[in-house]
C-alpha positions in Angstrom: 45.7 147.5 145.2 47.6 144.7 146.6 45.9 142.2 144.3 46.9 144.4 141.3 50.5 144.4 142.4 50.5 140.6 142.9 48.9 140.2 139.5 51.4 142.6 137.9 54.3 140.7 139.5 52.9 137.4 138.2 52.7 138.9 134.7 56.2 140.1 134.9 57.4 136.7 136.0 55.4 135.0 133.3 56.8 137.4 130.7 60.3 136.8 131.9 59.8 133.0 131.6 58.5 133.3 128.1 61.6 135.4 127.1 63.9 132.9 128.7 62.2 130.0 126.9 62.5 131.7 123.6 66.2 132.3 124.2 66.7 128.7 125.2 64.9 127.4 122.1 66.8 129.8 119.8 70.1 128.8 121.4 69.4 125.1 120.5 69.0 125.8 116.8 71.6 123.8 114.8 72.2 121.3 117.6 70.3 118.6 115.7 72.6 119.2 112.8 75.8 118.8 114.9 74.3 115.7 116.6 73.5 114.2 113.2 77.0 114.9 111.9 78.7 113.2 114.9 76.3 110.2 114.8 76.6 109.8 111.0 80.4 110.0 111.0 80.5 107.2 113.7 77.9 105.1 111.8 79.6 105.4 108.4 83.0 104.6 109.9 81.5 101.5 111.6 79.9 100.4 108.4 83.1 100.8 106.4 84.9 98.8 109.1 82.4 96.0 108.9 82.7 95.9 105.1 86.5 95.9 105.3 86.4 93.1 107.9 84.2 91.1 105.5 86.8 91.6 102.7 89.6 90.5 105.0 87.7 87.3 105.9 87.0 86.6 102.3 90.6 87.0 101.4 91.7 84.7 104.2 89.3 82.1 103.0 90.5 82.5 99.4 94.2 82.0 100.4 93.3 78.8 102.3 91.3 77.4 99.4 93.9 78.5 96.8 96.6 76.6 98.6 94.5 73.4 98.6 93.5 73.9 94.9 97.1 74.6 93.8 98.4 71.5 95.6 95.7 69.4 93.9 96.7 71.0 90.6 100.4 70.2 91.2 99.9 66.6 92.5 98.5 65.4 89.2 101.2 67.2 87.2 104.2 65.3 88.4 107.3 64.1 86.5 105.5 61.2 84.8 102.3 63.1 83.9 101.0 63.1 80.3 97.9 64.3 78.5 96.7 67.0 80.9 96.2 70.6 79.7 97.9 73.5 81.5 101.5 72.2 81.6 102.2 68.5 82.0 104.6 67.9 83.6 104.8 71.2 85.4 108.0 73.2 84.5 109.6 76.5 85.3 109.4 76.2 89.1 112.5 76.7 91.2 112.8 75.4 94.8 111.7 78.0 97.4 110.9 80.6 94.7 107.8 81.5 92.8 106.2 79.0 90.5 104.8 80.7 87.4 102.5 77.9 86.3 100.9 77.5 89.7 100.6 81.3 90.1 98.8 81.5 86.7 96.4 78.8 87.9 95.8 80.5 91.3 95.2 83.8 89.5 92.7 82.1 87.2 90.6 81.0 90.2 90.9 84.4 92.0 87.7 86.4 92.1 87.7 89.8 93.9 91.3 89.4 94.8 94.1 91.8 93.8 96.4 89.3 92.0 99.4 91.6 92.0 99.6 90.9 95.8 99.7 87.1 95.4 102.7 84.8 95.4 102.8 81.0 95.1 105.8 78.8 96.1 106.0 75.0 95.6 108.5 72.4 96.6 108.8 68.6 96.4 109.5 66.9 99.8 110.7 63.4 100.3 112.3 62.1 103.5 113.4 65.5 104.6 114.9 66.6 101.3 113.5 69.3 99.2 113.6 69.8 95.4 112.0 71.8 92.6 108.9 70.7 90.7 108.0 68.5 88.9 107.9 65.9 91.7 108.3 62.2 91.2 105.2 60.0 92.0 104.9 59.1 95.7 106.7 62.2 96.9 104.8 65.1 98.5 104.3 68.5 96.8 104.0 71.4 99.2 102.4 74.6 98.0 102.5 77.9 99.9 100.1 80.8 98.9 100.8 84.2 100.3 98.5 87.3 99.9 99.1 90.8 101.1 95.7 92.4 102.0 95.8 96.2 102.1 93.3 97.7 104.5 91.0 100.6 103.5 93.4 103.6 103.2 91.4 106.3 105.0 91.0 104.1 108.1 94.4 102.6 108.2 97.4 102.3 105.8 98.4 98.9 107.2 98.5 95.6 105.4 97.8 92.0 106.5 99.9 89.1 105.2 97.9 85.9 104.9 99.7 82.6 104.3 98.4 79.1 103.8 100.3 75.9 103.0 98.9 72.6 101.7 100.7 69.4 101.1 99.6 66.4 98.9 101.2 63.2 97.5 102.0 63.3 93.8 100.1 60.7 91.8 101.7 60.8 88.4 
């Protein structure tokens, strides 16, 4: 009799364990979906951040290269220049203000850049004095390219201003 009661008690404990396991398993339904949603959100945000960082580095590199290219463009289009296409000598530039011919040139070499956020300024420098383009041969032309990079809107509504300056001596 005692063995029957022990076996009956073991059966009851076994039955109780099975019921608790079923409840535990059924209470975890949907947890994988929630874990996936949290992980996917973090992963996608990280991926967009990496892509945006790549665009920012590309833009920074473009601004640096555009300043060098624009100063090369301006140095061969000085006041005594003749025979070059694209404005020779360069006109329409005012000291410390935007230079339309250089801006047009920089826009023509821009790939993957929002050109409405670009500005180009150019001045002639000689012995501490500054003047507007075209520059006389032997003086320096200084070109400043500025680009406002807008970060991805859902992550941040901020902008980064990238500036690069290049200076070359005018040849002709």
